[in-house]
C-alpha positions as CSV (number, residue, x, y, z in Angstrom):
1,M,-9.6,15.7,5.5
2,L,-6.1,16.8,4.7
3,A,-2.7,15.3,5.6
4,S,-0.1,17.0,7.8
5,L,3.7,16.8,7.5
6,D,4.1,15.3,11.0
7,A,6.8,12.6,11.0
8,A,5.5,9.1,10.6
9,P,7.5,5.8,10.7
10,L,7.4,3.4,7.8
11,V,6.6,0.4,10.0
12,D,3.9,0.8,12.6
13,P,0.8,-1.3,13.3
14,R,-1.2,1.9,14.0
15,F,-0.9,3.1,10.4
16,A,-1.9,2.1,6.9
17,Y,0.2,3.4,4.0
18,E,-1.1,4.6,0.6
19,P,0.7,6.3,-2.3
20,K,0.3,10.1,-2.3
21,Y,-1.4,10.4,-5.7
22,D,-0.3,13.6,-7.5
23,G,-3.5,14.9,-9.1
24,I,-6.7,16.8,-8.3
25,R,-8.3,15.9,-5.0
26,A,-12.0,15.2,-5.8
27,L,-15.2,14.2,-4.1
28,A,-17.5,12.0,-6.2
29,M,-21.2,11.8,-5.4
30,V,-22.7,8.8,-7.2
31,R,-26.4,8.1,-7.1
32,A,-27.6,4.5,-7.3
33,G,-29.3,3.5,-10.5
34,G,-27.5,6.0,-12.7
35,G,-29.4,8.3,-15.0
36,P,-29.0,12.0,-15.8
37,G,-27.2,13.9,-13.0
38,A,-26.3,10.7,-11.2
39,V,-22.6,11.8,-10.9
40,R,-21.1,15.0,-9.6
41,L,-17.4,15.8,-9.1
42,W,-16.0,18.6,-6.9
43,S,-12.5,19.7,-6.1
44,R,-11.5,20.2,-2.4
45,L,-12.4,23.9,-2.8
46,G,-15.9,23.1,-4.0
47,N,-15.2,23.8,-7.7
48,D,-17.4,21.7,-10.0
49,K,-15.2,19.3,-12.1
50,T,-18.0,17.2,-13.6
51,G,-17.8,18.7,-17.0
52,Q,-14.0,18.6,-17.2
53,F,-13.6,14.8,-17.0
54,P,-16.5,13.3,-19.0
55,E,-14.9,9.8,-19.2
56,I,-14.7,9.5,-15.4
57,V,-18.3,10.7,-15.2
58,R,-19.4,8.1,-17.7
59,A,-17.6,5.4,-15.9
60,L,-19.1,6.4,-12.6
61,A,-22.5,6.6,-14.2
62,S,-22.2,3.0,-15.5
63,F,-20.9,1.9,-12.1
64,A,-23.9,3.6,-10.5
65,R,-26.3,1.2,-12.2
66,K,-24.8,-1.6,-10.0
67,L,-25.1,0.3,-6.8
68,K,-27.9,-0.4,-4.3
69,A,-27.4,2.9,-2.5
70,D,-25.9,6.3,-3.1
71,V,-22.3,6.8,-2.1
72,L,-20.0,9.8,-1.5
73,L,-16.3,9.0,-2.3
74,D,-13.1,10.8,-1.6
75,G,-10.3,10.3,-4.0
76,E,-7.9,11.8,-6.6
77,I,-8.2,12.4,-10.3
78,V,-4.8,11.4,-11.7
79,A,-3.2,11.5,-15.2
80,L,-2.0,8.1,-16.6
81,D,1.3,7.4,-18.3
82,Q,1.8,5.3,-21.4
83,H,1.6,2.2,-19.2
84,G,-1.7,3.1,-17.6
85,E,0.0,4.0,-14.3
86,P,-0.7,7.2,-12.2
87,A,1.6,9.9,-13.4
88,G,2.6,13.4,-12.1
89,F,0.5,16.5,-11.9
90,Q,2.2,18.0,-15.0
91,R,0.3,15.5,-17.2
92,L,-3.0,17.1,-16.0
93,Q,-1.9,20.6,-17.1
94,G,-3.3,20.2,-20.6
95,R,-6.8,19.4,-19.2
96,I,-7.6,21.1,-16.0
97,H,-8.1,24.6,-17.5
98,L,-10.2,23.5,-20.5
99,T,-13.9,24.6,-20.6
100,S,-15.3,23.8,-24.0
101,E,-16.8,20.4,-24.7
102,R,-14.9,20.2,-28.0
103,D,-11.5,20.9,-26.4
104,I,-12.2,18.5,-23.5
105,G,-13.4,15.8,-25.8
106,G,-10.2,16.1,-28.0
107,R,-8.0,15.4,-25.0
108,V,-9.9,12.3,-23.6
109,G,-8.1,9.9,-25.9
110,T,-4.6,11.5,-25.8
111,E,-4.4,12.5,-22.2
112,P,-6.0,9.7,-20.2
113,V,-7.1,10.0,-16.6
114,A,-8.5,7.8,-13.8
115,F,-10.3,8.3,-10.5
116,V,-8.6,6.6,-7.6
117,A,-10.9,6.3,-4.5
118,F,-9.3,6.1,-1.1
119,D,-12.2,6.8,1.3
120,V,-16.0,6.8,1.6
121,L,-17.9,9.5,3.5
122,R,-21.5,8.4,2.9
123,D,-22.9,5.0,2.2
124,G,-26.6,5.2,1.4
125,E,-28.3,7.2,4.3
126,T,-25.4,6.5,6.6
127,D,-22.8,9.2,7.3
128,V,-19.7,7.0,7.9
129,R,-17.1,9.7,8.7
130,A,-17.2,9.0,12.4
131,L,-16.2,5.3,11.8
132,P,-12.5,4.3,12.1
133,L,-10.5,4.1,8.9
134,T,-10.6,0.3,9.1
135,A,-14.4,0.2,8.9
136,R,-14.5,2.8,6.1
137,R,-11.9,1.0,4.1
138,A,-13.8,-2.3,4.4
139,R,-16.9,-0.5,3.1
140,L,-14.9,1.1,0.3
141,E,-13.5,-2.3,-0.8
142,R,-17.0,-3.8,-0.8
143,I,-18.4,-0.8,-2.8
144,F,-15.6,-0.1,-5.2
145,G,-13.5,-3.3,-5.3
146,N,-14.8,-4.4,-8.7
147,T,-15.7,-1.5,-10.8
148,G,-15.1,-3.3,-14.1
149,T,-12.9,-0.5,-15.6
150,T,-9.4,0.9,-15.2
151,L,-10.9,4.4,-15.1
152,L,-12.1,3.7,-11.6
153,R,-9.6,2.3,-9.1
154,L,-9.0,1.7,-5.4
155,S,-5.9,3.2,-3.8
156,E,-3.1,0.8,-2.8
157,F,-3.4,0.1,0.9
158,S,-0.7,-1.4,3.0
159,P,-1.5,-1.8,6.7
160,G,1.3,-1.9,9.2
161,D,4.3,-1.8,6.9
162,G,5.0,0.9,4.2
163,R,8.5,-0.2,3.2
164,A,7.6,-2.1,0.0
165,L,5.3,0.7,-1.0
166,Y,8.0,3.3,-0.3
167,H,10.4,1.5,-2.6
168,E,7.7,1.3,-5.3
169,V,7.2,5.0,-4.9
170,L,11.0,5.6,-5.3
171,A,11.1,3.3,-8.4
172,R,8.2,5.0,-10.1
173,G,9.2,8.5,-9.2
174,W,5.9,9.3,-7.4
175,E,5.6,12.1,-4.9
176,G,5.5,10.1,-1.6
177,L,3.2,8.2,0.8
178,V,0.4,9.1,3.2
179,A,0.4,7.3,6.5
180,K,-3.1,7.0,8.0
181,E,-4.0,6.0,11.5
182,L,-6.2,2.9,11.3
183,D,-8.5,4.1,14.1
184,S,-8.9,7.6,12.8
185,P,-12.3,9.1,11.8
186,Y,-12.7,11.4,8.8
187,M,-12.5,15.1,9.7
188,T,-13.9,17.1,6.9
189,G,-11.9,20.1,5.9
190,R,-9.3,19.7,8.6
191,R,-5.6,19.0,8.4
192,S,-5.0,16.3,10.9
193,P,-1.9,14.4,12.2
194,A,-4.0,11.3,11.8
195,W,-3.0,11.5,8.1
196,R,0.7,12.2,7.6
197,K,2.6,12.9,4.4
198,I,5.8,11.1,3.8
199,K,7.4,13.0,1.0
200,V,9.9,11.3,-1.3
201,L,10.2,14.3,-3.7
202,R,10.0,17.7,-2.2
203,R,7.2,19.9,-3.6
204,Q,5.8,23.2,-2.6
205,E,2.7,25.2,-3.5
206,C,3.7,28.8,-4.2
207,V,2.0,32.1,-4.8
208,V,3.2,33.9,-7.9
209,G,4.2,37.5,-6.9
210,G,5.7,38.5,-10.2
211,F,7.9,37.5,-13.2
212,T,11.1,38.6,-14.8
213,E,11.8,39.6,-18.4
214,G,13.2,36.9,-20.6
215,R,16.8,36.8,-21.7
216,G,17.8,36.5,-25.4
217,S,15.3,34.6,-27.4
218,R,13.3,33.6,-24.3
219,A,9.7,34.7,-25.1
220,H,7.0,35.9,-22.7
221,F,9.0,35.9,-19.4
222,G,12.1,34.6,-17.8
223,A,11.2,33.3,-14.4
224,L,8.3,33.3,-11.9
225,L,8.9,35.0,-8.5
226,L,7.5,32.8,-5.8
227,G,6.3,33.2,-2.3
228,V,4.4,31.7,0.7
229,W,2.4,33.4,3.4
230,E,4.1,33.8,6.8
231,G,2.4,35.9,9.5
232,G,0.1,37.5,7.0
233,A,3.0,38.6,4.7
234,L,4.1,37.2,1.4
235,V,7.7,36.0,1.8
236,C,9.8,35.2,-1.3
237,V,11.0,31.6,-1.4
238,G,12.8,31.7,-4.7
239,H,12.2,31.9,-8.5
240,T,12.0,29.4,-11.2
241,G,12.6,29.6,-14.9
242,T,12.6,25.9,-15.7
243,G,9.9,23.3,-16.4
244,F,8.0,25.4,-19.0
245,S,7.1,24.4,-22.5
246,E,6.6,27.2,-25.1
247,R,2.9,26.7,-24.9
248,E,2.9,26.9,-21.1
249,L,5.0,30.1,-21.2
250,A,2.4,31.7,-23.5
251,R,-0.5,30.5,-21.4
252,L,1.0,31.7,-18.1
253,A,1.9,35.1,-19.6
254,A,-1.7,35.6,-20.7
255,L,-2.8,34.9,-17.1
256,L,-0.1,37.2,-15.6
257,R,-0.5,40.3,-17.7
258,P,-4.0,41.3,-16.3
259,L,-2.5,40.9,-12.8
260,E,0.4,43.3,-13.3
261,T,0.8,46.1,-10.7
262,T,3.4,48.7,-9.7
263,T,3.4,47.5,-6.1
264,C,5.7,44.7,-5.0
265,P,3.5,42.1,-3.1
266,F,6.4,40.6,-1.2
267,A,7.2,41.8,2.4
268,T,10.8,42.2,1.4
269,R,11.6,43.1,-2.2
270,P,13.5,40.2,-3.7
271,V,16.6,40.6,-5.8
272,A,16.0,39.5,-9.4
273,N,18.4,38.6,-12.2
274,E,16.4,40.6,-14.7
275,R,13.9,43.4,-14.5
276,P,10.9,42.3,-12.4
277,H,7.2,42.8,-13.1
278,W,5.0,42.6,-10.0
279,T,1.6,40.9,-10.0
280,R,-1.2,40.7,-7.6
281,P,-0.8,37.4,-5.6
282,E,-3.7,35.5,-7.1
283,L,-2.1,32.5,-8.9
284,V,-0.8,29.4,-7.3
285,V,1.7,27.1,-8.9
286,E,3.3,23.8,-7.8
287,V,7.1,23.6,-7.7
288,G,9.5,20.7,-7.3
289,F,12.8,21.2,-5.5
290,T,15.6,19.4,-3.8
291,E,15.8,21.0,-0.4
292,W,15.3,24.2,1.6
293,T,18.5,26.4,2.0
294,A,19.4,27.8,5.4
295,D,17.8,31.1,4.5
296,G,14.5,29.5,3.5
297,I,14.9,29.4,-0.2
298,M,14.1,26.5,-2.4
299,R,17.1,24.9,-4.0
300,H,16.8,23.9,-7.7
301,P,13.1,24.8,-8.1
302,K,11.3,23.6,-11.2
303,Y,7.8,24.6,-12.3
304,L,5.4,21.6,-12.3
305,G,2.1,23.2,-12.9
306,L,-0.6,25.7,-12.2
307,R,-3.0,24.8,-9.3
308,D,-6.5,26.1,-9.6
309,D,-7.7,23.8,-6.8
310,V,-5.7,25.5,-4.1
311,D,-6.9,28.6,-2.1
312,V,-4.2,31.2,-2.6
313,K,-4.7,32.5,1.0
314,R,-3.8,29.1,2.5
315,V,-0.4,28.6,0.8
316,R,2.2,28.0,3.6
317,R,5.7,26.7,3.7
318,E,5.6,22.9,3.8
319,T,8.6,21.6,5.9
320,T,9.3,18.8,8.3
321,G,11.7,21.0,10.2
322,S,14.7,19.0,9.0
323,D,16.5,18.4,5.7
324,A,17.8,15.1,6.9
325,P,16.6,11.9,5.1
326,E,13.7,10.4,6.9
327,H,12.6,6.8,7.8
328,G,16.1,5.2,7.5
329,E,16.4,6.2,3.8
330,S,19.1,8.3,2.2
331,R,18.2,10.8,-0.5
332,H,19.1,8.2,-3.1
333,G,16.9,5.5,-1.6
334,A,19.7,3.4,-0.2
335,L,19.5,2.1,3.4
336,E,21.6,4.1,5.8
337,D,23.6,1.1,6.9
338,G,25.2,1.1,3.4
339,G,23.2,-1.8,2.0
340,P,21.6,-1.6,-1.4
341,R,18.0,-0.5,-1.8
342,K,15.8,-3.5,-2.7
343,G,13.3,-1.8,-4.8
344,P,11.1,-3.6,-7.4
345,P,12.5,-4.1,-10.8
346,N,11.3,-2.0,-13.8
347,P,8.2,-4.0,-14.8
348,T,7.6,-2.3,-18.2
349,A,10.7,-3.0,-20.2
350,K,9.2,-5.6,-22.5
351,T,11.7,-5.0,-25.3
352,A,14.6,-5.6,-22.9
353,R,13.0,-8.7,-21.6
354,K,12.6,-10.1,-25.1
355,R,16.3,-9.6,-25.8
356,R,17.3,-11.9,-23.0
357,E,16.6,-15.6,-22.6
358,I,13.7,-16.5,-20.3
359,E,14.7,-19.0,-17.8
360,P,12.5,-22.1,-18.1
361,W,11.4,-21.8,-14.5
362,P,10.2,-23.9,-12.7
363,R,12.5,-26.8,-13.5
364,A,11.1,-30.2,-14.3
365,G,12.0,-33.3,-16.3
366,G,10.3,-35.3,-19.0
367,A,7.3,-34.0,-20.9
368,T,6.5,-31.4,-18.3
369,G,10.0,-30.0,-18.5
370,R,9.8,-29.8,-22.3
371,L,6.5,-28.0,-22.1
372,I,7.9,-25.5,-19.6
373,A,11.0,-24.9,-21.9
374,T,8.7,-24.4,-24.9
375,L,6.6,-21.8,-23.0
376,A,9.8,-20.0,-22.0
377,E,11.0,-20.0,-25.6
378,V,7.7,-18.5,-26.8
379,E,7.9,-15.8,-24.2
380,T,11.5,-15.0,-25.3
381,R,10.7,-14.5,-29.0
382,G,7.2,-13.0,-28.4
383,G,4.2,-13.4,-30.7
384,E,1.9,-16.4,-30.8
385,A,2.5,-20.2,-30.9
386,V,0.7,-23.5,-30.6
387,V,2.2,-25.7,-27.9
388,D,1.8,-29.4,-27.5
389,L,0.5,-30.5,-24.1
390,P,1.6,-33.9,-22.7
391,G,-1.3,-36.3,-23.5
392,D,-3.8,-33.4,-23.7
393,G,-3.7,-32.0,-27.3
394,A,-2.4,-28.6,-28.2
395,L,-3.1,-25.0,-27.2
396,A,-2.6,-21.6,-28.8
397,V,-0.8,-19.2,-26.5
398,S,0.1,-15.5,-27.0
399,H,1.4,-12.4,-25.2
400,L,3.4,-14.4,-22.7
401,D,5.7,-11.4,-22.1
402,K,2.9,-9.3,-20.7
403,V,3.6,-8.4,-17.1
404,F,0.8,-9.6,-14.8
405,W,2.5,-8.6,-11.5
406,P,4.1,-5.1,-12.1
407,G,5.7,-4.8,-8.7
408,L,7.7,-8.0,-9.3
409,G,8.0,-8.2,-13.1
410,V,6.3,-11.6,-13.1
411,T,4.8,-12.3,-16.5
412,K,1.8,-14.2,-18.0
413,G,4.3,-16.7,-19.3
414,A,5.6,-17.4,-15.8
415,L,2.0,-18.1,-14.7
416,L,1.5,-20.7,-17.5
417,R,4.9,-22.3,-16.6
418,Y,3.9,-22.5,-13.0
419,Y,0.6,-24.1,-13.8
420,A,2.2,-26.6,-16.1
421,W,4.5,-27.6,-13.3
422,V,1.9,-27.8,-10.5
423,A,-0.8,-29.4,-12.6
424,P,-0.4,-32.9,-11.1
425,L,-1.2,-31.5,-7.7
426,L,-3.8,-28.9,-8.6
427,L,-5.9,-30.9,-11.2
428,P,-7.2,-33.4,-8.6
429,A,-8.5,-30.5,-6.5
430,V,-10.6,-29.1,-9.4
431,A,-11.4,-32.3,-11.3
432,D,-15.1,-32.5,-12.3
433,R,-15.9,-29.2,-10.5
434,P,-17.5,-26.2,-12.2
435,L,-15.2,-23.2,-12.3
436,V,-15.7,-19.5,-11.9
437,M,-13.2,-17.2,-13.6
438,R,-11.8,-13.9,-12.4
439,R,-9.9,-12.5,-15.4
440,F,-7.1,-9.9,-15.4
441,P,-6.4,-9.2,-19.0
442,D,-4.1,-6.3,-18.2
443,G,-2.5,-7.8,-15.0
444,I,-3.4,-7.4,-11.4
445,R,-3.6,-3.6,-11.6
446,G,-5.8,-3.5,-14.6
447,K,-9.5,-4.1,-15.1
448,A,-10.6,-7.4,-13.6
449,F,-14.0,-9.1,-14.0
450,Y,-15.8,-12.2,-13.0
451,Q,-17.0,-14.6,-15.7
452,Q,-19.4,-17.5,-15.0
453,R,-20.1,-18.7,-18.5
454,A,-17.7,-20.6,-20.6
455,P,-16.2,-18.6,-23.5
456,A,-17.9,-19.3,-26.8
457,D,-14.5,-19.8,-28.5
458,A,-13.1,-22.3,-26.0
459,P,-10.8,-24.6,-28.0
460,P,-11.3,-28.3,-28.5
461,G,-10.4,-30.4,-25.5
462,V,-11.4,-27.7,-23.0
463,R,-14.3,-29.2,-21.0
464,V,-17.5,-27.2,-21.3
465,Q,-20.8,-28.4,-19.7
466,T,-24.3,-27.3,-19.1
467,L,-25.4,-27.9,-15.5
468,P,-29.0,-28.9,-14.7
469,V,-29.1,-26.6,-11.7
470,D,-28.1,-23.5,-13.8
471,T,-31.0,-21.3,-14.8
472,E,-29.0,-18.3,-16.1
473,V,-25.6,-19.6,-17.0
474,P,-25.8,-21.6,-20.3
475,S,-22.5,-23.5,-19.8
476,R,-19.4,-23.6,-17.6
477,L,-15.8,-24.7,-17.7
478,I,-15.2,-27.9,-15.8
479,G,-11.8,-28.5,-14.2
480,G,-9.6,-31.5,-14.3
481,S,-7.5,-31.3,-17.5
482,L,-4.2,-29.6,-18.3
483,I,-5.6,-27.9,-21.4
484,T,-8.4,-26.4,-19.4
485,L,-6.0,-25.2,-16.8
486,L,-3.6,-23.6,-19.2
487,Y,-6.4,-22.2,-21.4
488,M,-7.7,-20.3,-18.4
489,A,-4.3,-18.9,-17.7
490,Q,-4.0,-17.9,-21.4
491,I,-7.2,-15.9,-21.1
492,A,-5.9,-14.3,-17.9
493,A,-7.9,-16.2,-15.3
494,I,-5.1,-16.1,-12.7
495,S,-6.7,-18.2,-10.0
496,Q,-8.6,-21.6,-10.0
497,D,-11.9,-21.2,-8.2
498,P,-13.9,-24.4,-8.1
499,W,-17.3,-25.3,-6.6
500,F,-17.3,-27.4,-3.5
501,S,-19.3,-30.1,-5.3
502,R,-18.8,-32.1,-8.5
503,V,-21.0,-32.3,-11.6
504,G,-22.3,-35.7,-10.6
505,S,-23.4,-34.6,-7.1
506,L,-24.0,-30.8,-7.3
507,D,-26.1,-30.7,-4.2
508,D,-23.6,-32.5,-2.0
509,A,-20.5,-30.7,-0.6
510,D,-17.3,-32.6,-0.6
511,H,-15.9,-30.2,2.0
512,V,-16.7,-27.0,3.8
513,V,-14.5,-24.1,4.8
514,L,-13.9,-21.4,7.4
515,D,-12.6,-18.4,5.5
516,L,-10.5,-16.2,7.7
517,D,-10.8,-12.6,6.3
518,P,-8.8,-9.9,8.2
519,M,-10.3,-6.4,8.3
520,P,-8.1,-3.6,7.0
521,G,-5.2,-3.0,9.4
522,V,-5.3,-6.5,11.0
523,P,-1.8,-8.1,10.7
524,F,-1.5,-11.6,9.3
525,A,-0.2,-12.8,12.7
526,T,-3.7,-12.3,14.1
527,V,-5.1,-14.4,11.3
528,V,-2.7,-17.1,12.3
529,D,-3.8,-16.8,16.0
530,V,-7.5,-17.3,15.0
531,A,-6.5,-20.3,12.9
532,R,-4.8,-21.8,15.9
533,V,-7.9,-21.5,18.1
534,I,-10.0,-23.0,15.3
535,N,-7.7,-25.9,15.2
536,D,-8.0,-26.3,19.0
537,E,-11.8,-26.4,18.7
538,L,-11.8,-28.8,15.8
539,E,-9.3,-31.2,17.6
540,R,-11.4,-31.1,20.7
541,I,-14.4,-32.4,18.9
542,G,-12.4,-34.8,16.8
543,T,-12.8,-33.1,13.4
544,P,-10.2,-33.5,10.7
545,S,-9.1,-30.3,8.9
546,V,-6.5,-29.0,6.5
547,P,-5.3,-25.3,6.6
548,K,-3.9,-23.3,3.8
549,T,-3.0,-19.7,3.0
550,S,-5.5,-17.9,0.8
551,G,-2.7,-16.5,-1.4
552,A,-3.8,-13.0,-0.4
553,T,-4.2,-11.7,3.2
554,G,-6.2,-14.5,4.8
555,M,-6.3,-18.2,5.5
556,H,-8.7,-21.1,4.8
557,V,-9.5,-24.0,7.0
558,Y,-11.1,-26.9,5.0
559,I,-13.1,-29.7,6.6
560,P,-13.7,-32.9,4.6
561,L,-17.2,-34.4,4.6
562,P,-18.4,-37.9,3.9
563,P,-20.4,-38.6,0.7
564,R,-23.9,-37.3,0.4
565,T,-23.5,-34.5,3.0
566,S,-25.6,-31.5,2.0
567,Y,-24.3,-27.9,1.8
568,E,-26.8,-26.9,4.5
569,T,-25.5,-29.5,7.0
570,G,-21.9,-28.4,6.5
571,R,-22.8,-24.7,6.7
572,I,-24.6,-25.2,10.0
573,F,-21.6,-27.0,11.4
574,C,-19.3,-24.2,10.3
575,E,-21.6,-21.6,11.8
576,I,-21.4,-23.4,15.2
577,V,-17.6,-23.6,15.1
578,A,-17.2,-20.0,14.0
579,T,-19.6,-18.7,16.6
580,L,-17.8,-20.6,19.4
581,V,-14.5,-19.2,18.4
582,A,-15.8,-15.7,18.1
583,D,-17.6,-15.9,21.5
584,R,-14.5,-17.2,23.2
585,H,-12.0,-14.9,21.5
586,P,-14.0,-11.7,20.9
587,R,-10.8,-9.5,20.8
588,V,-9.5,-11.1,17.6
589,A,-12.4,-12.9,16.0
590,T,-15.9,-12.0,14.8
591,V,-18.8,-13.5,12.8
592,E,-20.5,-10.1,12.4
593,R,-22.0,-9.8,8.9
594,A,-22.1,-6.0,9.1
595,V,-18.7,-4.7,8.1
596,D,-18.9,-1.7,10.4
597,A,-19.4,-3.9,13.4
598,R,-16.3,-6.1,12.8
599,G,-13.7,-3.6,14.0
600,R,-10.0,-4.6,13.8
601,R,-10.7,-8.3,13.9
602,V,-10.6,-11.4,11.7
603,Y,-14.0,-12.2,10.2
604,I,-14.7,-15.9,10.2
605,D,-16.8,-16.3,7.2
606,Y,-18.9,-19.5,7.2
607,M,-21.2,-18.2,4.5
608,Q,-19.1,-19.5,1.6
609,N,-20.7,-22.9,2.0
610,F,-23.5,-22.6,-0.6
611,R,-23.7,-24.3,-3.9
612,G,-22.0,-22.1,-6.5
613,K,-19.8,-20.3,-4.0
614,T,-16.1,-20.6,-4.7
615,L,-12.7,-19.9,-3.2
616,A,-9.2,-20.2,-4.7
617,T,-8.2,-23.9,-4.4
618,A,-4.9,-25.3,-3.1
619,Y,-1.9,-24.4,-5.3
620,S,-3.8,-21.7,-7.1
621,A,-2.0,-18.5,-8.0
622,R,-3.7,-15.3,-6.8
623,G,-3.9,-11.7,-8.0
624,S,-2.2,-10.4,-4.9
625,D,0.6,-7.9,-5.2
626,F,3.2,-10.4,-4.0
627,A,2.1,-13.1,-6.5
628,G,0.8,-15.3,-3.7
629,A,-0.1,-19.0,-4.2
630,S,-2.7,-20.6,-2.0
631,T,-0.5,-23.1,-0.1
632,P,-1.5,-26.1,2.0
633,L,0.1,-26.1,5.5
634,T,0.5,-28.4,8.4
635,W,-1.0,-27.4,11.7
636,R,2.4,-27.7,13.2
637,E,3.6,-25.0,10.9
638,V,0.6,-22.8,11.8
639,H,1.2,-23.2,15.5
640,A,4.9,-22.3,15.0
641,G,4.0,-19.2,13.1
642,I,4.1,-18.4,9.3
643,D,4.2,-15.3,7.0
644,H,1.8,-15.4,4.1
645,R,4.2,-13.6,1.8
646,D,6.6,-16.6,2.0
647,F,4.2,-18.6,-0.1
648,T,4.2,-17.5,-3.7
649,L,4.0,-19.0,-7.2
650,T,7.8,-18.6,-7.4
651,T,8.6,-20.2,-4.0
652,L,6.0,-23.0,-3.9
653,P,7.8,-25.5,-6.3
654,A,10.8,-25.7,-4.0
655,R,8.5,-26.1,-1.0
656,V,6.5,-28.9,-2.6
657,R,9.7,-30.8,-3.4
658,R,10.6,-30.5,0.3
659,V,7.2,-31.3,2.0
660,G,5.2,-33.1,-0.7
661,D,1.4,-32.7,-1.4
662,L,-0.1,-31.5,1.9
663,W,-3.5,-31.2,0.2
664,A,-3.9,-35.0,-0.4
665,P,-5.3,-35.7,3.2
666,L,-8.4,-33.6,2.3
667,R,-9.1,-35.8,-0.7
668,T,-8.4,-39.1,1.0
669,S,-10.1,-38.4,4.3
670,P,-13.4,-40.3,5.0
671,G,-14.8,-37.0,6.2
672,A,-16.1,-35.7,9.4
673,D,-18.9,-37.6,11.2
674,L,-21.2,-34.6,11.9
675,T,-23.5,-36.6,14.3
676,A,-20.6,-37.5,16.5
677,I,-19.2,-33.9,16.2
678,L,-22.5,-32.3,17.4
679,D,-22.5,-34.7,20.4
680,G,-18.9,-33.7,21.1
681,L,-19.9,-30.0,21.2
682,K,-22.1,-30.7,24.2
683,R,-19.2,-32.1,26.3
684,P,-17.3,-29.8,28.7
685,R,-14.4,-27.9,27.1
686,V,-10.8,-29.0,28.0
687,T,-8.3,-26.2,27.8
688,R,-5.1,-27.1,26.0
689,A,-1.8,-25.5,27.1
690,K,-1.2,-23.6,23.9
691,K,-0.5,-20.1,22.9
692,R,-3.6,-17.9,22.9
693,P,-4.0,-14.6,21.2
């Protein structure tokens, strides 16, 4: 499926927005179990690319061993810059034409690449192309969401609002965005307005119809003569003599000489600055330029690279029909009302960051304030240090200037300072509870992995314990101390994910939860609507509950339980409530386990309520792109309406100073009387006069 250049708005609930990755479009067939021939890569023209990118093939083969069924993925092979971020097509030029294993192997370490998946076409025996994008994306996230390597990535995906992503594209110099209709099926080989390019930098694929002789010391040739097909004829759209290295000049000259002909391939012979040499129109190049002139010529064209993955006969002029800035943006990225563009800061300037003083945020007094100031000082000067913890020993910390949230420039040091500040509120929520870690050693866009067992080199003071119910995990970290909390942040475990039971009563749940998980394309306002109706149902049957944001895209509704309540009892209760809500509000809520059957609704997940299952606890930071923090709420706030992006690890301290600890009622509640609740479910339902979704 190919994208068109039809206009698309930057804010529209019908669309999701992704970066337009500037690489080689590729299909990846991955067979479950791995083994020889388990992975095949093809370009969109059907050219086999398996041998050209062995590191991607190896990564996919390793990933295949985890799969339960074969998958066919659509994505892009992209070059990576020095920061591990997707780079332009030019960085692939040194690799896409190599054929020998020796030459290819020599470039793997110096010219890194990654495979970014943005769609799934087949899942096991099921052809999923007819499903809407929302269902395919949910499958893709389930399949490809935790590959364990930065060589394999999911595309960024922003439903409903592409403005933040657009500013990121501007800041990073990427090509543009693709707006995709959330209800659209996948149409193989077709260019459809259901996928629409939003170009930030103008680019054009061009057919090479000749070249000019070089001037002075310019070797090989002076400029390429470029054209596109219009009405069956090759029409000249300009020439370019910039963007070439000496090596690229020599390589292109070697490809052009065998194509030389005495016949001009253009419908109208172009005027050249130097003597022209005509060639058969068989090569395609990509050119960057600023705009189309009134007579259809590219202004300021620059050579970007040779395209061997494009059919020369399909090269057409790409234009939106207007040279005016689109989507309320000027050509320089400023808003048309004259206000400044609020793009993200440069997240990679570590040396500049070290030269300025790090603000000891968040602010606190006493021993906590001194700890926060010390952590800020360590981040300023870089390197390693051992910091004293108030009443909890000492901890070695390092690399605090590493950026964990690239879009915001938020560092690992900021995470430790936040946890030092919030510890009095967070530690009671994880005290005596086994913890599961999800570690992000290279930040939220790098490789992440789950870890159950306690690290073998955990420092003294960090609580490590073997649980009698564990048969495969030899020991776990147990929450409740400042040193354990900050040690986990030091080893890049961003969130705090505790069991629902404590080490002294592992089979008894202290609380259960309804996890509200929106499918791709579902706005957060719908999540809030579902939370409201859950609150209505729980109040009707007299059940206490405490809501919170997840810190990502969803919400959690926690229900306290009395002592010695089994997980099974709590889970059955949650299943009843979730099913009632889904039956009464089928347009917005579902309990369907099958991802494809959920549609554009909020999945009410009651299956988190097993021993060993975890969710991010209250006040936990999250690996979301906006640095969300899982924030306790009042039901009054929920009914009034909230935006999950307002609750982050940088905004939460000021909120807590204003509203206090809203999570305390969960700990102090005597718990829900499930016998009385089940009796209440049998009583007739009384409708409350509240807003309904």
